[in-house]
N, C-alpha and C positions, 0 to 999 in steps of 0.2 A: 328444466335448465335454469341455472342460477341467474337471477336478474342483477346484472352488474350496475345498473343505475341505483337500485336499492342498496347494493353493497357500497356504492360510492357515498350515498347519503349517510349510511352507518359509519363509514370511515371518517367522514367530515365531523360528525357528531362526536365520535371518540376523540379525534384530534383536538377539537375545540372545547371538549369537556362539558358540553350541554347542547340541548336542542336550540335554545334561543341564540346562542353565539353562532352555531352552525347556520341557522336561518339568516342571520345578519350577513354572514360571509357569503352565502349562496344567493342572497336577495330573494328568498322564498318565504312562504308562510310556515310558521312552526308546525301547524297542524298537518300540512302536506308532508313535511319531512318525517314527523312522528308516525304518520300512517304508513309511509313507505318502509320505515325501519321495522315497524310491527309486521308488515308483510314479509320482510326478510326473515324475521325470527320465526314466523309461522312456517315458511318454506324450509328452514333449516331444522325446525323442531326443537329449538332451544332459546332461552332468554339470553340475550347478548349484553344488555345494559341494565343497570340497577340504579336507583336513586342514591345520590351522595351529596349531602349538603344542598347547595343551590343548583347543582349540576347532576351529572351522571358518572358512573364508573363502570368499568368492564367486569363482567362475570368471567369465570374461568373459560366458558365457551366463547365469550366475547373476546378474550385475549387471543385465543387461537384464531378466530376469524379476523381480528384486527391485524395480526402478524402477517397473514396471507394477503389481506387487502393492501397492506403497506407495500409488499413486494409487487403486487399487481399494478398499483397506480404509480409507484415510482418508475416501474418499467414502462408504463404507458406514457410517461412524460417524454420519453425519447422518440416516440413514434412519429410525431409531427416533424421533428427536426430531421430524423433519418429519412423519412419519405421525401421531404423537400430536397435533401442532399442527393438522394438517389435519382430524383427526377431531373435535377440540373446536371448531375454527373460532373460537378466541378470540384466538390470538396472531397478530399481523401481523408476520412476521419480514422484516427487510431487512438483508442482509449487504453492506457497502460496503467497497471497497478504496480507500485514500487513498494516492496515489503520493507518494513522498518529495519529488518535485519541486514539489508545489503547497503553497501557504501553508495550514498547519493552522489558522491564525487565521481563515481564511475558511470552514473546514469547517462551523461552526455555521450560518453564514448560508446556505451551499449546501444544507444538509440541513433547514433550518427548515421548508420547505413540507410535510414529512411528519411532523414531530415531534409534531403534535397528533393523529395517527392513534390511534384507540382500540386498546388492548392491543398497542401497538407494542413489538417487541423489536428494537432497533437494535444490530447487531454491526459494529464498525469494525475493519478490519485495515490496518496501515500497512506499506509495503514498496516495493521498486523496481518500476517499471512492468512489466518483463518477467515478474517473479515473479507480480505480481497478475493480469496478463493470462492467464498459465497457469492460475491458480486460477479465473479467470472461465470459461475454456474448459472446465474440469472441473466447472463449475456449483457450485463452492464459494463463489462470490461472485455477487451479483445485478447489481452495477454497480461500475465503477471510475471514480474521479475522478482525472484526470491533467492534466498541463500541456500535453499535445499530443494530437492525434487518434490513433486506433488505427491501427497499421500495417496495410497491406493484405496479409493472409495468408489466402488462400482457404480453407484447411483450418479456420481458427478461426471464420470467418463472424461477425466482430464488427462492430458498428455504433457510430458515435460521433457526438456532436453537441456543438458548443460551447454551454455554458450560462452562461458568464460572461466578460466582458472588462472588467477593472477597472484604472483608472490607478494609478500608483504614488505613494506618499507616503513621506517619510522622517521617522522619529521618533528620539528619543534622550532621555537623562536630563536633567533640568532643569539639572544642573551643567554640561552641555556645550551645551545648546540655549539660547544667549543671544540677545538681540536682534541683536547684530552678526552672529552666525552665520546667523540667519534672513534678515537683509537681504542678505547676500552669497551666499545659496544660489543655485546649486549649487556655486559656487567655494569656499565654506567647507568643502566636503568634503575639500579638499586639506589642511586643517589639523586635521581631527578624526579620531579613531580610528573605523574603519569595520568593521561586521560585515556579512557577506554570506552568501547561500545557497551551498552547495557547487556545484562545477562540473557535477554531474549534473543540476541543476535547469535547465529551459529558460530561466528568468528570468536566470540568471547570465550567459549569453552576451549577452543583451540589455543588461545592465548594463555588462559589459566593453566592448561596442561604444560605449555611451553615454559612458563615461569617456574612451575614445580620441577620440571626436568633440570632446569638450570640452577635450581636452588635460590631463586630470586623472590623477594617479597617487596615488590615496588610500592611506593607510596601513591596510592590512587587518590587524586584530588578532584576528579570529575568523571561522570559517566553520562553518555549522551546516546540518544536513539538516532540522531541525525548526524552523519559524518561531516556534512558541510558546516553545521553549527559547531561541531567539535573542532574543526580546523580554524574557525573564526576565533574561538576562545584560546586555542593554542597560539595563534598569531598575536593575540593580545598579552601573551606571557604566562598563561595559566599552567602550561606543561607541554610534554611531548606526547605524540600519539601515533598509532599504527594506521596505515592505509594501504590498500592494494596498489601495486604498481600501475594498474589500470586507472584507479581513482587519482593517483598522484599526478596524472596528466593535467588535472584541474587544480591541484594544490597551488600552482603558480598564480592562480587568480587571487590568492590570499597573500598579500605582501608580507615579507618578514619571516617566512618559513624556510628552514634549511633541512637538508637531508642529514639525519643522524646515523642511520645504518640500514642494512638490508637483512631480511630473513628468508633466504632462498628456499628453506625447507618448510616454510609455512605459506599456505595459500588461502585466498578467498575465492569461493566458487559462486557463480551466478547461474541460475536455471531459469529458462523461459517456460512458462506453463500456460497452456491454452485448452479450450474446450473444442468440441466438434465444430462449433461455429467459427472459432478462430482458425481452425485448420484450413478453412477456405478463404480466409482474409489475406489478400495478396501482400499487404504490408507486414503481417505477422510472419509469413513464410520468408519474405525478403529479409526481415530482421534476423530471424533464426539462421538462415543460410549464410548471411554475411558476417554474423557475429560468432559463429561456431568456432570454438578454440581461441577466441579473442583473449589476449593477455596471457596465454599459456607460455610458461617458461621454456 
């Protein structure tokens, strides 16, 4: 059986870049750590570290071992906290991944069904979908909110359900959203500076196809991964931008924005994705049940 203490020492040496620095960090003798790492290499049958300048570097085998060790010990960091919370039964923890591709302005509305939970500890992580799904598979997250359904990867055993389908609206600063622009919408987009989500967002492809169908070639002056940041720049006069009606509920938090027009034929979708562990998390089920169909026209 793998000796996880030996694996931990190897992991620390690799992270610190040398035996001496790892020894200082662990307050142990260099010889002790070196001997335990050698024992690990013997048990695995491969050299994991090689000399590099004044320190060490990972071999190919070492890179594979380090990658798994990273997953193991990152996951282990949650054990003490989760055990303590389970023992006291006072904290209701929910770790949510928010994909870069969805409107962060809609996040509050999507999570609102669970916000009144007594002793809630809500932890939100933002990142790319692939990265978040990997964390979900490692049980570092309870649920991921993304702009598209989970990919079919048998090993990951993920389940997804669409919880929102919300039509798009366009907003902009009062200096640009005049009556003439509202009356001519959407053709007025040809004459206004436009802010858009970046190309990795599912919504961007929908917007580009819509522009093409209308024969519009808007002047794009900014692209943003974060819709809340996009709204802030719009409110400061940079341009007009699209947001789901669901997300528009929080646009009022940014002063100076006005409704330019609506696109009832265009929608932003949000899917909740969870693993087998999340299936038994009461707050995940509550969120999905309460949010199903949210924002549907």
